[in-house]
A tleap script that builds the chain and sets N, CA, C and O, in Angstrom:
source leaprc.protein.ff14SB
mol = sequence {
  NMET ASP GLU GLU ALA LEU ASN LEU SER ILE
  ARG LYS PHE LEU LYS MET VAL GLY VAL GLY
  SER GLN ARG GLU ILE GLU GLN ALA ILE ALA
  ALA ALA ILE ALA SER GLY ALA ILE SER GLY
  THR GLU THR LEU ALA ALA SER VAL ARG LEU
  GLU ILE ALA GLY LEU GLY LEU LYS ARG GLU
  PHE ASP GLY GLU ILE ARG LEU CGLN
}
set mol.1.N position { 0.850 -1.179 0.000 }
set mol.1.CA position { 0.000 0.000 0.000 }
set mol.1.C position { 0.896 1.243 0.000 }
set mol.1.O position { 1.906 1.299 0.702 }
set mol.2.N position { 0.514 2.212 -0.783 }
set mol.2.CA position { 1.217 3.487 -0.862 }
set mol.2.C position { 0.512 4.479 0.065 }
set mol.2.O position { -0.557 4.991 -0.267 }
set mol.3.N position { 1.110 4.747 1.220 }
set mol.3.CA position { 0.508 5.624 2.233 }
set mol.3.C position { 0.204 7.020 1.685 }
set mol.3.O position { -0.839 7.597 1.992 }
set mol.4.N position { 1.104 7.553 0.887 }
set mol.4.CA position { 0.902 8.898 0.348 }
set mol.4.C position { -0.283 8.927 -0.610 }
set mol.4.O position { -1.104 9.842 -0.553 }
set mol.5.N position { -0.376 7.939 -1.480 }
set mol.5.CA position { -1.497 7.860 -2.415 }
set mol.5.C position { -2.813 7.688 -1.656 }
set mol.5.O position { -3.824 8.294 -2.012 }
set mol.6.N position { -2.796 6.862 -0.613 }
set mol.6.CA position { -3.992 6.654 0.202 }
set mol.6.C position { -4.425 7.955 0.854 }
set mol.6.O position { -5.597 8.326 0.798 }
set mol.7.N position { -3.473 8.647 1.473 }
set mol.7.CA position { -3.764 9.905 2.150 }
set mol.7.C position { -4.340 10.930 1.184 }
set mol.7.O position { -5.329 11.591 1.503 }
set mol.8.N position { -3.740 11.072 0.013 }
set mol.8.CA position { -4.239 12.025 -0.982 }
set mol.8.C position { -5.627 11.648 -1.468 }
set mol.8.O position { -6.481 12.513 -1.660 }
set mol.9.N position { -5.850 10.363 -1.666 }
set mol.9.CA position { -7.150 9.897 -2.123 }
set mol.9.C position { -8.236 10.163 -1.080 }
set mol.9.O position { -9.333 10.600 -1.426 }
set mol.10.N position { -7.938 9.905 0.179 }
set mol.10.CA position { -8.899 10.173 1.254 }
set mol.10.C position { -9.189 11.667 1.340 }
set mol.10.O position { -10.347 12.068 1.455 }
set mol.11.N position { -8.157 12.483 1.284 }
set mol.11.CA position { -8.349 13.940 1.341 }
set mol.11.C position { -9.208 14.439 0.182 }
set mol.11.O position { -10.088 15.278 0.374 }
set mol.12.N position { -8.957 13.928 -1.010 }
set mol.12.CA position { -9.741 14.319 -2.183 }
set mol.12.C position { -11.208 13.934 -1.996 }
set mol.12.O position { -12.102 14.728 -2.290 }
set mol.13.N position { -11.454 12.724 -1.512 }
set mol.13.CA position { -12.817 12.269 -1.271 }
set mol.13.C position { -13.507 13.148 -0.236 }
set mol.13.O position { -14.639 13.582 -0.448 }
set mol.14.N position { -12.832 13.415 0.888 }
set mol.14.CA position { -13.432 14.224 1.945 }
set mol.14.C position { -13.681 15.657 1.499 }
set mol.14.O position { -14.674 16.262 1.902 }
set mol.15.N position { -12.807 16.205 0.685 }
set mol.15.CA position { -13.024 17.561 0.166 }
set mol.15.C position { -14.257 17.594 -0.723 }
set mol.15.O position { -15.071 18.512 -0.622 }
set mol.16.N position { -14.401 16.597 -1.596 }
set mol.16.CA position { -15.570 16.521 -2.473 }
set mol.16.C position { -16.847 16.395 -1.645 }
set mol.16.O position { -17.845 17.055 -1.934 }
set mol.17.N position { -16.816 15.554 -0.625 }
set mol.17.CA position { -17.984 15.376 0.241 }
set mol.17.C position { -18.292 16.670 0.988 }
set mol.17.O position { -19.450 17.081 1.068 }
set mol.18.N position { -17.273 17.305 1.528 }
set mol.18.CA position { -17.469 18.532 2.296 }
set mol.18.C position { -18.037 19.668 1.468 }
set mol.18.O position { -18.998 20.317 1.879 }
set mol.19.N position { -17.452 19.912 0.310 }
set mol.19.CA position { -17.902 21.003 -0.556 }
set mol.19.C position { -19.306 20.717 -1.077 }
set mol.19.O position { -20.170 21.594 -1.055 }
set mol.20.N position { -19.531 19.501 -1.540 }
set mol.20.CA position { -20.850 19.139 -2.067 }
set mol.20.C position { -21.925 19.194 -0.990 }
set mol.20.O position { -23.030 19.678 -1.237 }
set mol.21.N position { -21.605 18.700 0.202 }
set mol.21.CA position { -22.563 18.710 1.308 }
set mol.21.C position { -22.903 20.130 1.724 }
set mol.21.O position { -24.069 20.442 1.964 }
set mol.22.N position { -21.906 20.989 1.814 }
set mol.22.CA position { -22.171 22.367 2.213 }
set mol.22.C position { -23.098 23.043 1.221 }
set mol.22.O position { -24.028 23.741 1.623 }
set mol.23.N position { -22.862 22.849 -0.056 }
set mol.23.CA position { -23.701 23.446 -1.095 }
set mol.23.C position { -25.144 22.937 -0.968 }
set mol.23.O position { -26.085 23.728 -1.028 }
set mol.24.N position { -25.319 21.643 -0.795 }
set mol.24.CA position { -26.656 21.060 -0.671 }
set mol.24.C position { -27.380 21.584 0.563 }
set mol.24.O position { -28.568 21.901 0.495 }
set mol.25.N position { -26.683 21.678 1.681 }
set mol.25.CA position { -27.290 22.172 2.920 }
set mol.25.C position { -27.699 23.630 2.768 }
set mol.25.O position { -28.807 24.004 3.153 }
set mol.26.N position { -26.819 24.457 2.211 }
set mol.26.CA position { -27.133 25.874 2.024 }
set mol.26.C position { -28.350 26.059 1.131 }
set mol.26.O position { -29.214 26.883 1.428 }
set mol.27.N position { -28.430 25.302 0.039 }
set mol.27.CA position { -29.568 25.402 -0.871 }
set mol.27.C position { -30.856 24.941 -0.200 }
set mol.27.O position { -31.902 25.566 -0.372 }
set mol.28.N position { -30.787 23.852 0.565 }
set mol.28.CA position { -31.978 23.349 1.247 }
set mol.28.C position { -32.473 24.333 2.304 }
set mol.28.O position { -33.678 24.523 2.465 }
set mol.29.N position { -31.547 24.953 3.018 }
set mol.29.CA position { -31.926 25.940 4.033 }
set mol.29.C position { -32.556 27.159 3.371 }
set mol.29.O position { -33.591 27.646 3.826 }
set mol.30.N position { -31.947 27.649 2.312 }
set mol.30.CA position { -32.500 28.813 1.612 }
set mol.30.C position { -33.908 28.515 1.093 }
set mol.30.O position { -34.800 29.356 1.207 }
set mol.31.N position { -34.110 27.336 0.530 }
set mol.31.CA position { -35.433 26.960 0.012 }
set mol.31.C position { -36.449 26.838 1.146 }
set mol.31.O position { -37.596 27.259 1.003 }
set mol.32.N position { -36.027 26.260 2.270 }
set mol.32.CA position { -36.941 26.099 3.406 }
set mol.32.C position { -37.329 27.448 4.002 }
set mol.32.O position { -38.476 27.637 4.406 }
set mol.33.N position { -36.392 28.383 4.062 }
set mol.33.CA position { -36.702 29.725 4.558 }
set mol.33.C position { -37.637 30.427 3.576 }
set mol.33.O position { -38.615 31.052 3.987 }
set mol.34.N position { -37.341 30.327 2.290 }
set mol.34.CA position { -38.167 30.986 1.264 }
set mol.34.C position { -39.601 30.459 1.266 }
set mol.34.O position { -40.543 31.215 1.029 }
set mol.35.N position { -39.764 29.170 1.533 }
set mol.35.CA position { -41.111 28.580 1.532 }
set mol.35.C position { -41.833 28.775 2.858 }
set mol.35.O position { -43.027 28.492 2.959 }
set mol.36.N position { -41.130 29.251 3.868 }
set mol.36.CA position { -41.734 29.441 5.179 }
set mol.36.C position { -41.714 28.189 6.047 }
set mol.36.O position { -42.290 28.180 7.135 }
set mol.37.N position { -41.062 27.142 5.577 }
set mol.37.CA position { -41.003 25.898 6.351 }
set mol.37.C position { -40.188 26.062 7.627 }
set mol.37.O position { -40.457 25.405 8.633 }
set mol.38.N position { -39.199 26.934 7.581 }
set mol.38.CA position { -38.415 27.273 8.774 }
set mol.38.C position { -38.240 28.787 8.808 }
set mol.38.O position { -38.381 29.460 7.787 }
set mol.39.N position { -37.934 29.315 9.988 }
set mol.39.CA position { -37.818 30.772 10.122 }
set mol.39.C position { -36.398 31.280 9.917 }
set mol.39.O position { -36.195 32.453 9.604 }
set mol.40.N position { -35.415 30.399 10.092 }
set mol.40.CA position { -34.028 30.821 9.960 }
set mol.40.C position { -33.349 31.018 11.291 }
set mol.40.O position { -32.214 31.490 11.349 }
set mol.41.N position { -34.039 30.658 12.375 }
set mol.41.CA position { -33.448 30.783 13.711 }
set mol.41.C position { -33.254 29.417 14.375 }
set mol.41.O position { -32.803 29.344 15.518 }
set mol.42.N position { -33.587 28.353 13.677 }
set mol.42.CA position { -33.555 27.010 14.253 }
set mol.42.C position { -32.139 26.469 14.420 }
set mol.42.O position { -31.166 26.977 13.863 }
set mol.43.N position { -32.086 25.418 15.211 }
set mol.43.CA position { -30.926 24.532 15.262 }
set mol.43.C position { -31.426 23.204 14.724 }
set mol.43.O position { -32.367 22.625 15.266 }
set mol.44.N position { -30.808 22.726 13.670 }
set mol.44.CA position { -31.284 21.537 12.974 }
set mol.44.C position { -30.382 20.345 13.262 }
set mol.44.O position { -29.159 20.439 13.155 }
set mol.45.N position { -30.996 19.224 13.627 }
set mol.45.CA position { -30.234 17.988 13.815 }
set mol.45.C position { -29.762 17.519 12.442 }
set mol.45.O position { -30.487 17.625 11.454 }
set mol.46.N position { -28.553 17.004 12.396 }
set mol.46.CA position { -28.001 16.524 11.127 }
set mol.46.C position { -27.223 15.235 11.378 }
set mol.46.O position { -26.663 15.024 12.453 }
set mol.47.N position { -27.205 14.388 10.365 }
set mol.47.CA position { -26.405 13.171 10.462 }
set mol.47.C position { -25.842 12.823 9.095 }
set mol.47.O position { -26.413 13.172 8.062 }
set mol.48.N position { -24.725 12.139 9.108 }
set mol.48.CA position { -24.066 11.690 7.890 }
set mol.48.C position { -23.682 10.236 8.106 }
set mol.48.O position { -23.240 9.842 9.185 }
set mol.49.N position { -23.860 9.451 7.059 }
set mol.49.CA position { -23.469 8.039 7.142 }
set mol.49.C position { -22.311 7.799 6.178 }
set mol.49.O position { -22.408 8.093 4.987 }
set mol.50.N position { -21.233 7.270 6.703 }
set mol.50.CA position { -20.066 6.906 5.905 }
set mol.50.C position { -20.111 5.401 5.703 }
set mol.50.O position { -20.205 4.630 6.657 }
set mol.51.N position { -20.043 5.001 4.441 }
set mol.51.CA position { -20.093 3.584 4.122 }
set mol.51.C position { -19.029 3.254 3.088 }
set mol.51.O position { -18.940 3.909 2.050 }
set mol.52.N position { -18.230 2.247 3.370 }
set mol.52.CA position { -17.272 1.726 2.399 }
set mol.52.C position { -17.527 0.223 2.345 }
set mol.52.O position { -17.053 -0.543 3.183 }
set mol.53.N position { -18.291 -0.168 1.330 }
set mol.53.CA position { -18.759 -1.552 1.230 }
set mol.53.C position { -17.610 -2.556 1.239 }
set mol.53.O position { -17.706 -3.594 1.893 }
set mol.54.N position { -16.533 -2.264 0.528 }
set mol.54.CA position { -15.410 -3.188 0.430 }
set mol.54.C position { -14.702 -3.442 1.749 }
set mol.54.O position { -13.956 -4.412 1.882 }
set mol.55.N position { -14.940 -2.556 2.741 }
set mol.55.CA position { -14.320 -2.718 4.058 }
set mol.55.C position { -15.337 -3.123 5.124 }
set mol.55.O position { -14.972 -3.396 6.267 }
set mol.56.N position { -16.611 -3.161 4.742 }
set mol.56.CA position { -17.649 -3.437 5.727 }
set mol.56.C position { -17.805 -2.308 6.731 }
set mol.56.O position { -18.283 -2.520 7.846 }
set mol.57.N position { -17.398 -1.102 6.331 }
set mol.57.CA position { -17.455 0.059 7.218 }
set mol.57.C position { -18.800 0.758 7.081 }
set mol.57.O position { -19.218 1.112 5.978 }
set mol.58.N position { -19.468 0.953 8.207 }
set mol.58.CA position { -20.699 1.737 8.274 }
set mol.58.C position { -20.615 2.536 9.557 }
set mol.58.O position { -20.579 1.970 10.650 }
set mol.59.N position { -20.582 3.856 9.423 }
set mol.59.CA position { -20.420 4.719 10.596 }
set mol.59.C position { -21.297 5.941 10.430 }
set mol.59.O position { -21.315 6.555 9.364 }
set mol.60.N position { -22.029 6.300 11.483 }
set mol.60.CA position { -22.872 7.493 11.471 }
set mol.60.C position { -22.229 8.582 12.303 }
set mol.60.O position { -21.662 8.321 13.364 }
set mol.61.N position { -22.324 9.796 11.815 }
set mol.61.CA position { -21.848 10.972 12.530 }
set mol.61.C position { -23.038 11.897 12.731 }
set mol.61.O position { -23.709 12.262 11.767 }
set mol.62.N position { -23.304 12.278 13.975 }
set mol.62.CA position { -24.434 13.133 14.300 }
set mol.62.C position { -23.941 14.475 14.796 }
set mol.62.O position { -22.887 14.582 15.422 }
set mol.63.N position { -24.730 15.499 14.501 }
set mol.63.CA position { -24.386 16.835 14.956 }
set mol.63.C position { -25.567 17.758 14.782 }
set mol.63.O position { -26.715 17.317 14.713 }
set mol.64.N position { -25.283 19.020 14.712 }
set mol.64.CA position { -26.345 19.998 14.519 }
set mol.64.C position { -25.848 21.163 13.700 }
set mol.64.O position { -24.652 21.449 13.645 }
set mol.65.N position { -26.793 21.830 13.063 }
set mol.65.CA position { -26.498 23.012 12.255 }
set mol.65.C position { -27.329 24.147 12.842 }
set mol.65.O position { -28.559 24.117 12.819 }
set mol.66.N position { -26.640 25.128 13.358 }
set mol.66.CA position { -27.305 26.285 13.976 }
set mol.66.C position { -27.450 27.379 12.938 }
set mol.66.O position { -26.485 27.745 12.266 }
set mol.67.N position { -28.643 27.891 12.812 }
set mol.67.CA position { -28.885 28.949 11.832 }
set mol.67.C position { -28.659 30.332 12.423 }
set mol.67.O position { -28.616 31.324 11.696 }
set mol.68.N position { -28.519 30.397 13.723 }
set mol.68.CA position { -28.193 31.676 14.376 }
set mol.68.C position { -27.187 31.452 15.453 }
set mol.68.O position { -26.779 32.400 16.124 }
savepdb mol mol.pdb
quit
């Protein structure tokens, strides 16, 4: 195994997930505020599931997103 290649590959994957997730969350929040579904002052529960089938890895990460 090439540790450097692994590290770069993981970083690239996490950057793609982070940037894509942030964009999706921002768009969903803007749409929910525009539709009146939320006021923009909430704290929203959030979770992410990491799965790597080839390793049998399944892990959930829970947190929150504060709008104020």
